[in-house]
C-alpha positions in Angstrom: -62.2 33.2 22.7 -60.2 33.8 25.9 -56.9 32.0 25.8 -56.0 30.0 28.9 -52.3 29.7 28.8 -50.7 26.3 28.7 -47.2 26.0 27.3 -46.5 23.5 24.7 -42.9 22.6 23.8 -42.4 22.6 20.1 -42.3 19.1 18.7 -39.5 20.4 16.3 -37.2 20.8 19.3 -38.1 18.3 22.1 -40.7 15.4 21.8 -42.4 16.2 25.1 -45.3 18.3 26.3 -45.7 19.4 29.9 -49.0 18.7 31.6 -50.3 18.0 35.1 -50.0 14.4 36.3 -51.6 12.7 39.3 -54.1 15.4 39.9 -56.6 14.0 42.5 -57.3 16.3 45.4 -58.2 15.2 48.9 -61.8 16.1 50.1 -61.5 19.7 51.4 -64.7 19.8 53.4 -63.3 20.8 56.8 -64.7 17.9 58.9 -63.5 15.4 56.3 -60.2 17.1 55.8 -59.5 17.2 59.5 -60.0 13.4 59.5 -57.5 13.1 56.6 -60.4 12.1 54.3 -61.4 9.0 56.3 -65.1 9.8 56.9 -66.9 7.7 54.3 -68.6 5.8 57.2 -69.1 8.9 59.4 -71.1 11.4 57.3 -73.8 13.4 59.0 -74.6 16.6 57.0 -75.0 17.9 53.5 -71.4 17.2 52.6 -72.5 13.5 52.3 -73.6 14.6 48.8 -69.9 14.2 47.8 -68.5 11.6 50.2 -71.4 9.1 50.6 -74.8 10.0 49.3 -76.4 7.1 51.1 -75.8 9.0 54.4 -78.0 11.9 53.2 -80.7 9.8 54.9 -79.1 10.8 58.2 -79.7 14.6 57.9 -82.7 16.2 59.7 -85.9 16.8 57.7 -85.8 20.1 55.9 -82.9 22.1 54.4 -79.3 21.5 55.3 -76.2 23.4 54.2 -72.5 22.7 54.2 -70.4 25.6 52.8 -66.7 25.7 52.9 -63.7 27.3 51.3 -60.0 26.3 51.5 -56.5 27.3 50.5 -54.1 24.8 49.0 -50.4 25.4 48.5 -47.8 23.1 46.9 -44.1 23.8 47.2 -41.5 21.8 45.3 -37.7 21.9 45.4 -35.9 20.5 42.4 -32.2 19.5 42.7 -30.0 18.7 39.8 -28.3 15.3 39.5 -24.9 15.3 41.2 -23.1 13.3 38.5 -22.8 16.3 36.1 -23.7 14.2 33.1 -26.9 16.1 32.5 -25.2 19.5 32.3 -27.6 20.7 35.0 -26.6 22.1 38.4 -27.9 23.7 41.5 -31.6 23.7 42.5 -34.9 25.6 42.0 -38.0 26.1 44.0 -41.6 26.8 42.9 -43.1 30.2 43.6 -46.0 30.6 46.1 -49.2 30.0 44.1 -52.1 29.0 46.4 -55.4 27.8 45.0 -58.8 28.0 46.6 -60.8 24.8 46.4 -64.4 25.0 47.5 -66.9 22.4 49.0 -70.4 23.8 48.6 -73.3 21.5 49.3 -77.0 21.7 50.1 -79.4 18.9 50.9 -83.0 18.3 51.8 -84.2 15.6 54.2 -87.7 14.2 54.2 -89.8 11.2 55.2 -91.1 9.0 52.4 -93.7 6.5 53.6 -91.8 5.8 56.8 -88.4 5.7 55.1 -85.9 8.5 55.3 -84.9 10.2 52.0 -82.2 12.8 51.4 -81.5 14.7 48.2 -78.3 16.7 47.8 -76.4 18.8 45.2 -73.3 20.9 45.1 -69.9 21.8 43.8 -66.5 20.5 44.8 -62.9 20.4 43.4 -61.9 16.7 43.2 -58.8 17.3 41.1 -56.2 19.8 40.0 -52.7 21.2 40.5 -50.7 24.3 40.1 -46.9 24.8 39.7 -45.2 28.1 39.0 -41.5 28.0 38.3 -39.3 31.0 37.5 -39.3 32.1 33.9 -35.6 31.4 33.5 -35.2 28.2 35.5 -33.2 25.3 34.0 -36.3 23.3 33.2 -38.2 26.0 31.4 -38.1 23.9 28.3 -40.3 21.4 30.1 -42.6 23.8 32.0 -42.8 27.3 33.5 -46.4 27.4 34.7 -49.1 24.7 34.9 -52.6 25.0 36.2 -55.2 22.3 36.1 -58.6 22.4 37.7 -61.2 19.7 37.8 -64.6 21.0 39.1 -67.2 18.5 40.1 -71.0 19.1 40.1 -72.9 16.6 42.1 -76.6 15.7 42.1 -77.3 12.7 44.4 -79.9 11.1 46.7 -80.0 8.6 49.5 -82.8 6.2 50.5 -83.2 4.3 53.8 -84.2 0.7 53.0 -84.1 -0.2 56.6 -82.6 1.6 59.7 -79.6 -0.6 59.2 -79.1 -0.3 55.4 -79.1 2.8 53.2 -78.2 3.3 49.6 -77.5 6.3 47.5 -76.2 7.6 44.2 -76.7 10.0 41.3 -74.8 12.0 38.7 -71.5 13.8 38.6 -70.4 16.3 35.9 -66.6 16.9 35.8 -65.3 20.0 34.1 -61.6 20.4 33.4 -59.8 23.7 32.9 -56.1 23.7 31.9 -53.5 26.4 31.6 -49.8 25.8 30.8 -46.8 27.8 29.8 -43.6 26.3 28.5 -40.4 27.7 27.2 -38.9 26.7 23.8 -35.2 26.1 24.1 -32.7 27.3 23.3 -34.5 30.5 22.4 -34.8 32.7 25.4 -38.0 34.6 25.4 -39.7 32.0 23.1 -42.6 30.1 24.5 -45.8 28.2 23.8 -49.2 28.5 25.5 -52.1 26.1 25.4 -55.6 26.3 26.9 -58.3 23.6 26.9 -61.5 23.2 28.9 -64.5 20.9 28.8 -66.5 18.3 30.7 -67.7 14.8 31.0 -70.5 12.9 32.7 -70.1 10.3 35.4 -72.2 8.6 38.1 -71.9 7.7 41.8 -73.2 4.8 44.0 -72.9 4.3 47.7 -74.0 2.4 50.8 -74.2 3.1 54.5 -74.6 0.1 56.9 -75.3 0.4 60.6 -73.9 -2.9 61.8 -74.3 -2.3 65.5 -75.0 0.7 67.6 -71.3 1.5 67.6 -70.1 0.1 64.3 -70.9 1.6 60.9 -69.6 0.8 57.4 -69.6 2.9 54.3 -68.6 2.5 50.7 -68.7 4.9 47.8 -68.0 4.4 44.1 -67.4 7.1 41.5 -67.2 6.0 37.9 -64.4 7.1 35.5 -65.2 10.1 33.3 -63.5 11.5 30.2 -63.5 15.3 29.8 -63.7 16.4 26.2 -61.6 19.6 26.4 -61.0 22.1 23.6 -59.2 25.4 23.4 -56.4 27.4 21.8 -52.6 27.1 21.3 -50.5 30.2 21.0 -46.7 30.4 20.2 -44.2 33.2 20.3 -41.1 31.9 18.4 -38.4 33.2 16.1 -38.9 32.9 12.3 -36.3 30.2 12.1 -38.6 27.6 13.7 -42.0 28.9 12.6 -44.1 26.3 11.0 -47.2 24.0 11.4 -46.1 22.9 14.9 -45.6 26.5 16.1 -48.5 28.4 14.7 -51.5 29.5 16.6 -54.3 27.0 16.3 -57.2 25.3 18.1 -56.3 22.3 20.2 -58.2 19.5 21.9 -57.5 16.7 24.5 -59.6 13.9 26.0 -58.6 14.1 29.7 -59.6 11.1 31.9 -60.6 11.4 35.5 -60.2 8.0 37.3 -62.7 5.7 38.8 -62.6 6.0 42.6 -63.6 3.6 45.4 -63.8 4.5 49.1 -64.5 1.9 51.7 -64.4 2.4 55.5 -65.7 2.0 59.0 -66.4 4.2 61.9 -66.6 3.0 65.5 -68.0 4.8 68.5 -65.4 3.8 71.1 -67.2 5.8 73.8 -69.8 8.5 73.9 -67.1 11.1 73.3 -64.7 9.3 70.9 -65.3 8.2 67.3 -62.6 6.4 65.3 -62.6 6.2 61.5 -60.6 4.0 59.1 -60.7 4.0 55.3 -59.2 2.6 52.2 -59.2 4.5 48.8 -58.5 3.3 45.3 -58.1 5.5 42.3 -57.9 3.8 38.8 -55.2 6.1 37.4 -54.1 3.3 35.0 -56.4 5.1 32.5 -53.9 8.1 32.5 -51.5 6.8 29.8 -50.7 10.0 28.1 -51.6 13.6 27.4 -52.3 14.0 23.8 -53.1 17.4 22.4 -54.3 17.6 18.8 -54.2 20.8 16.9 -56.5 21.8 14.0 -53.5 22.9 11.9 -51.5 19.7 12.0 -50.0 19.8 15.4 -50.0 16.6 17.5 -48.2 16.5 20.8 -48.0 13.4 23.0 -46.6 13.1 26.5 -46.3 9.6 28.0 -47.7 9.4 31.6 -48.1 5.6 32.1 -49.6 6.0 35.5 -50.5 3.1 37.7 -53.4 2.9 40.2 -53.3 4.8 43.5 -54.0 3.4 47.0 -54.5 5.3 50.2 -55.0 4.2 53.8 -56.5 6.8 56.1 -57.6 7.1 59.7 -59.0 9.6 62.1 -60.3 10.4 65.6 -63.1 12.7 66.6 -63.3 13.7 70.2 -66.4 15.4 71.5 -64.9 17.6 74.2 -68.3 19.0 75.3 -71.7 19.4 73.6 -70.4 22.6 71.8 -66.9 21.6 70.8 -65.4 18.7 68.8 -61.7 18.1 68.1 -60.3 15.9 65.3 -57.0 14.4 64.2 -56.2 12.4 61.1 -53.4 10.4 59.4 -53.0 9.0 55.9 -50.5 7.3 53.6 -50.9 7.7 49.9 -49.2 5.2 47.6 -49.0 6.9 44.2 -49.2 5.3 40.8 -46.4 7.5 39.5 -43.6 6.0 37.3 -40.2 7.6 37.8 -39.3 7.4 34.1 -42.2 9.8 33.3 -41.7 12.1 36.4 -42.3 15.7 35.4 -41.8 19.1 37.0 -45.3 19.9 35.8 -46.6 18.3 39.1 -44.0 16.1 40.8 -46.0 13.3 42.4 -44.8 10.8 45.0 -45.9 8.6 47.9 -47.3 11.0 50.6 -47.7 10.9 54.4 -50.4 13.3 55.6 -51.4 14.5 59.0 -54.4 16.7 59.9 -56.3 18.4 62.7 -59.4 20.5 63.1 -62.4 21.4 65.2 -66.1 22.1 65.1 -67.7 24.8 67.3 -71.5 24.5 67.6 -73.0 27.9 68.1 -76.4 26.3 68.4 -78.1 23.0 67.5 -78.6 24.3 64.0 -75.3 26.2 63.2 -71.7 25.2 63.5 -68.3 26.5 62.5 -65.7 24.0 61.1 -62.0 24.4 60.6 -59.2 22.1 59.4 -55.5 22.0 58.7 -53.7 19.4 56.6 -50.0 18.8 55.8 -48.7 16.4 53.3 -45.1 15.4 53.1 -44.2 13.7 49.8 -41.3 11.4 49.6 -38.2 12.6 47.7 -38.4 11.3 44.2 -35.7 11.0 41.6 -36.3 10.9 37.8 -35.0 7.9 35.9 -34.7 7.0 32.2 -34.3 9.2 29.2 -37.7 10.9 28.9 -38.1 12.4 32.4 -36.4 15.7 33.2 -33.3 14.8 35.2 -33.1 15.6 38.9 -34.8 15.0 42.3 -38.0 16.5 43.6 -39.2 17.1 47.2 -42.7 18.5 47.6 -44.9 19.4 50.6 -48.6 20.3 50.6 -50.5 22.6 53.0 -54.3 22.9 53.0 -56.5 24.9 55.4 -60.2 25.0 55.3 -63.0 27.0 57.0 -66.7 26.4 56.6 -70.2 26.3 58.2 -72.9 23.8 58.5 -76.6 24.7 59.1 -79.7 22.7 59.3 -83.3 24.0 59.5 -84.5 20.7 61.1 -82.4 21.1 64.2 
């Protein structure tokens, strides 16, 4: 079996294991990203498969496509405490390690007895994270490299009950892939690696309500899932600490992905201007710990103790002319992170995000979409005796490019 590398710190040395924490990813479909993810009540193409399946009833009859790729980059600077009590000094910055989330969706619109029906399927990346520190940085005993990917496969449908009220829903299959590398202190050159991957099933429900000609409401619910991941642990250690906790073995972890709710509104201020507003809730209270269990006697537990996350988002879409749309977005994310479990695996914090993007319509059927998002995370300082001492400052850049096409246009 191929070993995906995830470093585990030996339980004989330090009772902690590094693993990715708050790992939800903003919707990277370019139109949604350019609105800072505030479009649950403004869906109009195959990407509604992910954001609000009820809105699949708004696509033209026939086949529709929404295909996009993006590039996401996290950069974190760690600064040692200034009191000198920890024995740490200076600072360190993560290496450039971009990741390429995709948002690939297709849908088919049809008329069912005078009611519109839309069926959609596709692939997205709703969660993940990646951090790559230098091999010899001062926190190598907590983490050197961490990669976590959560892929989402979606199969949904929407049905128009009346022209004012539409419902939707279907199935989601989440698949998690993890890779970590962690040094074992104080032995330079010693490390542990751990890999685990596996999936879990969930479901999605949504509604789209046309209140007036100008006002539209949307709500989307995605249920919690637990990914049953399995893989391998590998250690390179000196003979002096070799034992059950540091021998190669199979490992497993039940990795939760939280329940998510999105509720929002869109308002057509004028023929050219659409305004969006949205609230998101993520039930990260289920993320209490990372617990990796080995088949040769190894058990490693890392407390996470996350609280729920809350996000407020808004956006503006301006139709400059029939062929060109310009968008701007703004968001504020209130993380469920606890500072006494803050980790250099993926330093989380409250985040302010801004975004922009455009759509260029080459024809009624084909359009090119682009988006740019920047997230500025508040500086966060670790507290307590479990977290690795120091302060973290992180920024996030995402850019996305994609196309939409509809046979019915």
